[in-house]
Biopython code that builds the backbone (N, CA, C, O; Angstrom):
import numpy as np
from Bio.PDB.StructureBuilder import StructureBuilder

atoms = [
    (1, "UNK", "N", (-7.969, 10.715, 65.464)),
    (1, "UNK", "CA", (-7.433, 9.899, 66.524)),
    (1, "UNK", "C", (-8.358, 8.703, 66.707)),
    (1, "UNK", "O", (-9.573, 8.870, 66.819)),
    (2, "UNK", "N", (-7.800, 7.509, 66.738)),
    (2, "UNK", "CA", (-8.635, 6.321, 66.919)),
    (2, "UNK", "C", (-9.394, 6.373, 68.248)),
    (2, "UNK", "O", (-8.883, 6.867, 69.254)),
    (3, "UNK", "N", (-10.588, 5.868, 68.228)),
    (3, "UNK", "CA", (-11.470, 5.895, 69.400)),
    (3, "UNK", "C", (-10.814, 5.260, 70.623)),
    (3, "UNK", "O", (-10.929, 5.792, 71.727)),
    (4, "UNK", "N", (-10.137, 4.144, 70.445)),
    (4, "UNK", "CA", (-9.512, 3.430, 71.576)),
    (4, "UNK", "C", (-8.445, 4.306, 72.243)),
    (4, "UNK", "O", (-8.328, 4.327, 73.468)),
    (5, "UNK", "N", (-7.675, 5.023, 71.431)),
    (5, "UNK", "CA", (-6.632, 5.888, 71.976)),
    (5, "UNK", "C", (-7.268, 7.020, 72.772)),
    (5, "UNK", "O", (-6.793, 7.366, 73.854)),
    (6, "UNK", "N", (-8.332, 7.592, 72.243)),
    (6, "UNK", "CA", (-9.030, 8.666, 72.934)),
    (6, "UNK", "C", (-9.587, 8.169, 74.266)),
    (6, "UNK", "O", (-9.498, 8.874, 75.272)),
    (7, "UNK", "N", (-10.151, 6.978, 74.285)),
    (7, "UNK", "CA", (-10.674, 6.403, 75.527)),
    (7, "UNK", "C", (-9.566, 6.221, 76.554)),
    (7, "UNK", "O", (-9.774, 6.486, 77.738)),
    (8, "UNK", "N", (-8.388, 5.772, 76.118)),
    (8, "UNK", "CA", (-7.262, 5.595, 77.038)),
    (8, "UNK", "C", (-6.822, 6.928, 77.628)),
    (8, "UNK", "O", (-6.512, 7.017, 78.816)),
    (9, "UNK", "N", (-6.797, 7.960, 76.797)),
    (9, "UNK", "CA", (-6.406, 9.283, 77.273)),
    (9, "UNK", "C", (-7.416, 9.841, 78.277)),
    (9, "UNK", "O", (-7.033, 10.434, 79.285)),
    (10, "UNK", "N", (-8.694, 9.649, 77.999)),
    (10, "UNK", "CA", (-9.730, 10.098, 78.929)),
    (10, "UNK", "C", (-9.617, 9.331, 80.240)),
    (10, "UNK", "O", (-9.715, 9.922, 81.315)),
    (11, "UNK", "N", (-9.412, 8.024, 80.159)),
    (11, "UNK", "CA", (-9.260, 7.204, 81.364)),
    (11, "UNK", "C", (-8.046, 7.616, 82.194)),
    (11, "UNK", "O", (-8.041, 7.436, 83.412)),
    (12, "UNK", "N", (-7.032, 8.160, 81.554)),
    (12, "UNK", "CA", (-5.803, 8.546, 82.254)),
    (12, "UNK", "C", (-5.934, 9.889, 82.981)),
    (12, "UNK", "O", (-5.077, 10.238, 83.793)),
    (13, "UNK", "N", (-6.993, 10.635, 82.696)),
    (13, "UNK", "CA", (-7.190, 11.915, 83.373)),
    (13, "UNK", "C", (-7.433, 11.691, 84.863)),
    (13, "UNK", "O", (-8.021, 10.684, 85.257)),
    (14, "UNK", "N", (-6.977, 12.637, 85.690)),
    (14, "UNK", "CA", (-7.335, 12.559, 87.114)),
    (14, "UNK", "C", (-8.861, 12.581, 87.248)),
    (14, "UNK", "O", (-9.552, 13.149, 86.402)),
    (15, "UNK", "N", (-9.379, 11.970, 88.300)),
    (15, "UNK", "CA", (-10.828, 11.812, 88.469)),
    (15, "UNK", "C", (-11.610, 13.107, 88.283)),
    (15, "UNK", "O", (-12.616, 13.129, 87.574)),
    (16, "UNK", "N", (-11.151, 14.194, 88.919)),
    (16, "UNK", "CA", (-11.896, 15.459, 88.826)),
    (16, "UNK", "C", (-11.958, 15.977, 87.400)),
    (16, "UNK", "O", (-13.010, 16.433, 86.953)),
    (17, "UNK", "N", (-10.843, 15.913, 86.678)),
    (17, "UNK", "CA", (-10.811, 16.386, 85.293)),
    (17, "UNK", "C", (-11.651, 15.490, 84.390)),
    (17, "UNK", "O", (-12.347, 15.973, 83.497)),
    (18, "UNK", "N", (-11.583, 14.190, 84.628)),
    (18, "UNK", "CA", (-12.367, 13.250, 83.816)),
    (18, "UNK", "C", (-13.858, 13.509, 84.005)),
    (18, "UNK", "O", (-14.624, 13.483, 83.042)),
    (19, "UNK", "N", (-14.271, 13.761, 85.256)),
    (19, "UNK", "CA", (-15.689, 14.020, 85.527)),
    (19, "UNK", "C", (-16.165, 15.262, 84.776)),
    (19, "UNK", "O", (-17.231, 15.249, 84.161)),
    (20, "UNK", "N", (-15.380, 16.322, 84.827)),
    (20, "UNK", "CA", (-15.747, 17.553, 84.116)),
    (20, "UNK", "C", (-15.780, 17.309, 82.608)),
    (20, "UNK", "O", (-16.707, 17.747, 81.927)),
    (21, "UNK", "N", (-14.773, 16.612, 82.089)),
    (21, "UNK", "CA", (-14.721, 16.324, 80.650)),
    (21, "UNK", "C", (-15.967, 15.554, 80.207)),
    (21, "UNK", "O", (-16.610, 15.913, 79.221)),
    (22, "UNK", "N", (-16.295, 14.510, 80.937)),
    (22, "UNK", "CA", (-17.444, 13.676, 80.566)),
    (22, "UNK", "C", (-18.735, 14.496, 80.604)),
    (22, "UNK", "O", (-19.545, 14.430, 79.680)),
    (23, "UNK", "N", (-18.919, 15.258, 81.664)),
    (23, "UNK", "CA", (-20.147, 16.051, 81.772)),
    (23, "UNK", "C", (-20.244, 17.128, 80.696)),
    (23, "UNK", "O", (-21.308, 17.334, 80.113)),
    (24, "UNK", "N", (-19.127, 17.818, 80.434)),
    (24, "UNK", "CA", (-19.159, 18.921, 79.469)),
    (24, "UNK", "C", (-19.170, 18.431, 78.028)),
    (24, "UNK", "O", (-19.984, 18.885, 77.223)),
    (25, "UNK", "N", (-18.272, 17.507, 77.697)),
    (25, "UNK", "CA", (-18.103, 17.121, 76.293)),
    (25, "UNK", "C", (-19.042, 15.988, 75.889)),
    (25, "UNK", "O", (-19.718, 16.074, 74.864)),
    (26, "UNK", "N", (-19.082, 14.950, 76.676)),
    (26, "UNK", "CA", (-19.895, 13.793, 76.283)),
    (26, "UNK", "C", (-21.375, 13.983, 76.600)),
    (26, "UNK", "O", (-22.242, 13.660, 75.788)),
    (27, "UNK", "N", (-21.655, 14.517, 77.805)),
    (27, "UNK", "CA", (-23.050, 14.729, 78.191)),
    (27, "UNK", "C", (-23.592, 16.076, 77.726)),
    (27, "UNK", "O", (-24.797, 16.321, 77.791)),
    (28, "UNK", "N", (-22.695, 16.957, 77.252)),
    (28, "UNK", "CA", (-23.037, 18.273, 76.725)),
    (28, "UNK", "C", (-23.777, 19.157, 77.728)),
    (28, "UNK", "O", (-24.684, 19.902, 77.360)),
    (29, "UNK", "N", (-23.375, 19.065, 79.012)),
    (29, "UNK", "CA", (-23.948, 19.938, 80.024)),
    (29, "UNK", "C", (-23.300, 21.311, 79.933)),
    (29, "UNK", "O", (-22.159, 21.447, 79.491)),
    (30, "UNK", "N", (-24.040, 22.319, 80.354)),
    (30, "UNK", "CA", (-23.495, 23.668, 80.416)),
    (30, "UNK", "C", (-22.552, 23.751, 81.615)),
    (30, "UNK", "O", (-22.485, 22.831, 82.431)),
    (31, "UNK", "N", (-21.829, 24.858, 81.711)),
    (31, "UNK", "CA", (-20.961, 25.071, 82.867)),
    (31, "UNK", "C", (-21.800, 25.063, 84.145)),
    (31, "UNK", "O", (-21.412, 24.460, 85.146)),
    (32, "UNK", "N", (-22.944, 25.731, 84.104)),
    (32, "UNK", "CA", (-23.816, 25.808, 85.275)),
    (32, "UNK", "C", (-24.332, 24.426, 85.664)),
    (32, "UNK", "O", (-24.361, 24.088, 86.847)),
    (33, "UNK", "N", (-24.739, 23.627, 84.682)),
    (33, "UNK", "CA", (-25.234, 22.277, 84.967)),
    (33, "UNK", "C", (-24.130, 21.383, 85.516)),
    (33, "UNK", "O", (-24.363, 20.568, 86.408)),
    (34, "UNK", "N", (-22.922, 21.544, 84.973)),
    (34, "UNK", "CA", (-21.782, 20.765, 85.453)),
    (34, "UNK", "C", (-21.460, 21.131, 86.891)),
    (34, "UNK", "O", (-21.200, 20.256, 87.717)),
    (35, "UNK", "N", (-21.478, 22.414, 87.188)),
    (35, "UNK", "CA", (-21.221, 22.873, 88.551)),
    (35, "UNK", "C", (-22.255, 22.305, 89.510)),
    (35, "UNK", "O", (-21.911, 21.840, 90.597)),
    (36, "UNK", "N", (-23.515, 22.341, 89.112)),
    (36, "UNK", "CA", (-24.584, 21.812, 89.962)),
    (36, "UNK", "C", (-24.406, 20.306, 90.172)),
    (36, "UNK", "O", (-24.630, 19.802, 91.273)),
    (37, "UNK", "N", (-24.009, 19.596, 89.129)),
    (37, "UNK", "CA", (-23.833, 18.148, 89.229)),
    (37, "UNK", "C", (-22.666, 17.780, 90.142)),
    (37, "UNK", "O", (-22.736, 16.795, 90.877)),
    (38, "UNK", "N", (-21.596, 18.569, 90.095)),
    (38, "UNK", "CA", (-20.409, 18.258, 90.889)),
    (38, "UNK", "C", (-20.455, 18.890, 92.271)),
    (38, "UNK", "O", (-19.849, 18.381, 93.214)),
    (39, "UNK", "N", (-21.171, 19.995, 92.391)),
    (39, "UNK", "CA", (-21.367, 20.643, 93.672)),
    (39, "UNK", "C", (-20.170, 21.324, 94.306)),
    (39, "UNK", "O", (-20.112, 21.389, 95.534)),
    (40, "UNK", "N", (-19.191, 21.849, 93.531)),
    (40, "UNK", "CA", (-18.077, 22.537, 94.188)),
    (40, "UNK", "C", (-18.509, 23.919, 94.669)),
    (40, "UNK", "O", (-19.379, 24.552, 94.072)),
    (41, "UNK", "N", (-17.895, 24.371, 95.743)),
    (41, "UNK", "CA", (-18.152, 25.738, 96.188)),
    (41, "UNK", "C", (-17.249, 26.660, 95.385)),
    (41, "UNK", "O", (-16.280, 26.206, 94.776)),
    (42, "UNK", "N", (-17.554, 27.935, 95.379)),
    (42, "UNK", "CA", (-16.719, 28.888, 94.655)),
    (42, "UNK", "C", (-15.306, 28.903, 95.220)),
    (42, "UNK", "O", (-14.342, 29.074, 94.474)),
    (43, "UNK", "N", (-15.174, 28.725, 96.534)),
    (43, "UNK", "CA", (-13.847, 28.718, 97.142)),
    (43, "UNK", "C", (-13.006, 27.551, 96.615)),
    (43, "UNK", "O", (-11.809, 27.706, 96.377)),
    (44, "UNK", "N", (-13.625, 26.400, 96.435)),
    (44, "UNK", "CA", (-12.904, 25.241, 95.909)),
    (44, "UNK", "C", (-12.585, 25.415, 94.430)),
    (44, "UNK", "O", (-11.488, 25.082, 93.980)),
    (45, "UNK", "N", (-13.538, 25.932, 93.687)),
    (45, "UNK", "CA", (-13.365, 26.052, 92.242)),
    (45, "UNK", "C", (-12.360, 27.132, 91.873)),
    (45, "UNK", "O", (-11.645, 27.001, 90.879)),
    (46, "UNK", "N", (-12.299, 28.193, 92.662)),
    (46, "UNK", "CA", (-11.440, 29.319, 92.327)),
    (46, "UNK", "C", (-10.538, 29.695, 93.503)),
    (46, "UNK", "O", (-10.460, 30.855, 93.906)),
    (47, "UNK", "N", (-9.866, 28.684, 94.034)),
    (47, "UNK", "CA", (-8.962, 28.933, 95.154)),
    (47, "UNK", "C", (-7.859, 29.898, 94.716)),
    (47, "UNK", "O", (-7.378, 29.828, 93.585)),
    (48, "UNK", "N", (-7.468, 30.785, 95.606)),
    (48, "UNK", "CA", (-6.425, 31.756, 95.296)),
    (48, "UNK", "C", (-5.219, 31.471, 96.164)),
    (48, "UNK", "O", (-5.315, 31.430, 97.390)),
    (49, "UNK", "N", (-4.088, 31.275, 95.520)),
    (49, "UNK", "CA", (-2.844, 30.975, 96.222)),
    (49, "UNK", "C", (-1.923, 32.171, 96.034)),
    (49, "UNK", "O", (-1.059, 32.166, 95.157)),
    (50, "UNK", "N", (-2.111, 33.195, 96.857)),
    (50, "UNK", "CA", (-1.478, 34.498, 96.707)),
    (50, "UNK", "C", (-0.011, 34.516, 96.334)),
    (50, "UNK", "O", (0.339, 35.030, 95.271)),
    (51, "UNK", "N", (0.871, 33.965, 97.184)),
    (51, "UNK", "CA", (2.311, 34.031, 96.905)),
    (51, "UNK", "C", (2.660, 33.295, 95.621)),
    (51, "UNK", "O", (3.436, 33.796, 94.808)),
    (52, "UNK", "N", (2.100, 32.131, 95.439)),
    (52, "UNK", "CA", (2.385, 31.350, 94.223)),
    (52, "UNK", "C", (1.919, 32.117, 92.987)),
    (52, "UNK", "O", (2.626, 32.173, 91.982)),
    (53, "UNK", "N", (0.741, 32.698, 93.067)),
    (53, "UNK", "CA", (0.205, 33.470, 91.955)),
    (53, "UNK", "C", (1.122, 34.649, 91.636)),
    (53, "UNK", "O", (1.407, 34.927, 90.471)),
    (54, "UNK", "N", (1.579, 35.338, 92.677)),
    (54, "UNK", "CA", (2.481, 36.465, 92.469)),
    (54, "UNK", "C", (3.762, 36.032, 91.765)),
    (54, "UNK", "O", (4.244, 36.733, 90.876)),
    (55, "UNK", "N", (4.323, 34.874, 92.155)),
    (55, "UNK", "CA", (5.553, 34.371, 91.514)),
    (55, "UNK", "C", (5.306, 34.045, 90.044)),
    (55, "UNK", "O", (6.131, 34.358, 89.186)),
    (56, "UNK", "N", (4.182, 33.424, 89.760)),
    (56, "UNK", "CA", (3.867, 33.063, 88.372)),
    (56, "UNK", "C", (3.708, 34.315, 87.522)),
    (56, "UNK", "O", (4.243, 34.387, 86.416)),
    (57, "UNK", "N", (2.979, 35.299, 88.030)),
    (57, "UNK", "CA", (2.775, 36.552, 87.293)),
    (57, "UNK", "C", (4.112, 37.245, 87.049)),
    (57, "UNK", "O", (4.362, 37.745, 85.953)),
    (58, "UNK", "N", (4.971, 37.276, 88.066)),
    (58, "UNK", "CA", (6.283, 37.916, 87.919)),
    (58, "UNK", "C", (7.103, 37.237, 86.832)),
    (58, "UNK", "O", (7.729, 37.916, 86.018)),
    (59, "UNK", "N", (7.108, 35.908, 86.805)),
    (59, "UNK", "CA", (7.866, 35.170, 85.776)),
    (59, "UNK", "C", (7.308, 35.448, 84.386)),
    (59, "UNK", "O", (8.072, 35.642, 83.440)),
    (60, "UNK", "N", (5.999, 35.468, 84.255)),
    (60, "UNK", "CA", (5.385, 35.744, 82.951)),
    (60, "UNK", "C", (5.760, 37.149, 82.483)),
    (60, "UNK", "O", (6.111, 37.347, 81.320)),
    (61, "UNK", "N", (5.688, 38.112, 83.379)),
    (61, "UNK", "CA", (6.050, 39.485, 83.013)),
    (61, "UNK", "C", (7.526, 39.600, 82.638)),
    (61, "UNK", "O", (7.876, 40.349, 81.727)),
    (62, "UNK", "N", (8.397, 38.858, 83.339)),
    (62, "UNK", "CA", (9.824, 38.828, 82.981)),
    (62, "UNK", "C", (10.013, 38.306, 81.559)),
    (62, "UNK", "O", (10.778, 38.870, 80.777)),
    (63, "UNK", "N", (9.320, 37.241, 81.240)),
    (63, "UNK", "CA", (9.446, 36.642, 79.900)),
    (63, "UNK", "C", (8.915, 37.575, 78.827)),
    (63, "UNK", "O", (9.494, 37.685, 77.745)),
    (64, "UNK", "N", (7.818, 38.244, 79.128)),
    (64, "UNK", "CA", (7.261, 39.203, 78.165)),
    (64, "UNK", "C", (8.266, 40.323, 77.929)),
    (64, "UNK", "O", (8.508, 40.715, 76.788)),
    (65, "UNK", "N", (8.845, 40.832, 78.999)),
    (65, "UNK", "CA", (9.814, 41.919, 78.871)),
    (65, "UNK", "C", (11.063, 41.478, 78.115)),
    (65, "UNK", "O", (11.670, 42.264, 77.389)),
    (66, "UNK", "N", (11.443, 40.201, 78.293)),
    (66, "UNK", "CA", (12.635, 39.680, 77.615)),
    (66, "UNK", "C", (12.349, 39.279, 76.169)),
    (66, "UNK", "O", (13.263, 39.001, 75.393)),
    (67, "UNK", "N", (11.053, 39.256, 75.822)),
    (67, "UNK", "CA", (10.679, 38.899, 74.458)),
    (67, "UNK", "C", (10.717, 37.406, 74.177)),
    (67, "UNK", "O", (10.854, 36.997, 73.024)),
    (68, "UNK", "N", (10.598, 36.582, 75.223)),
    (68, "UNK", "CA", (10.590, 35.114, 75.032)),
    (68, "UNK", "C", (9.229, 34.544, 75.254)),
    (68, "UNK", "O", (9.040, 33.333, 75.136)),
]
sb = StructureBuilder()
sb.init_structure("model")
sb.init_model(0)
sb.init_chain("A")
sb.init_seg("    ")
for serial, (resi, resn, name, xyz) in enumerate(atoms, 1):
    if name == "N":
        sb.init_residue(resn, " ", resi, " ")
    sb.init_atom(name, np.array(xyz, "f"), 0.0, 1.0, " ", f" {name:<3s}", serial, name[0])
structure = sb.get_structure()
């Protein structure tokens, strides 16, 4: 992939995703170093949306059972 195209794709990422991408891939920080640099709490990083999660799991299980 040409460098210019890759730069455009990176620039198009939402700010939070771009920050993680740059720190992890370009700066080669570990997950722990990236977390420290960005400072998210565990609640923010791993928010749980109970009802939505249940619906997603149910749909996935339906598809598995249907063989799709």
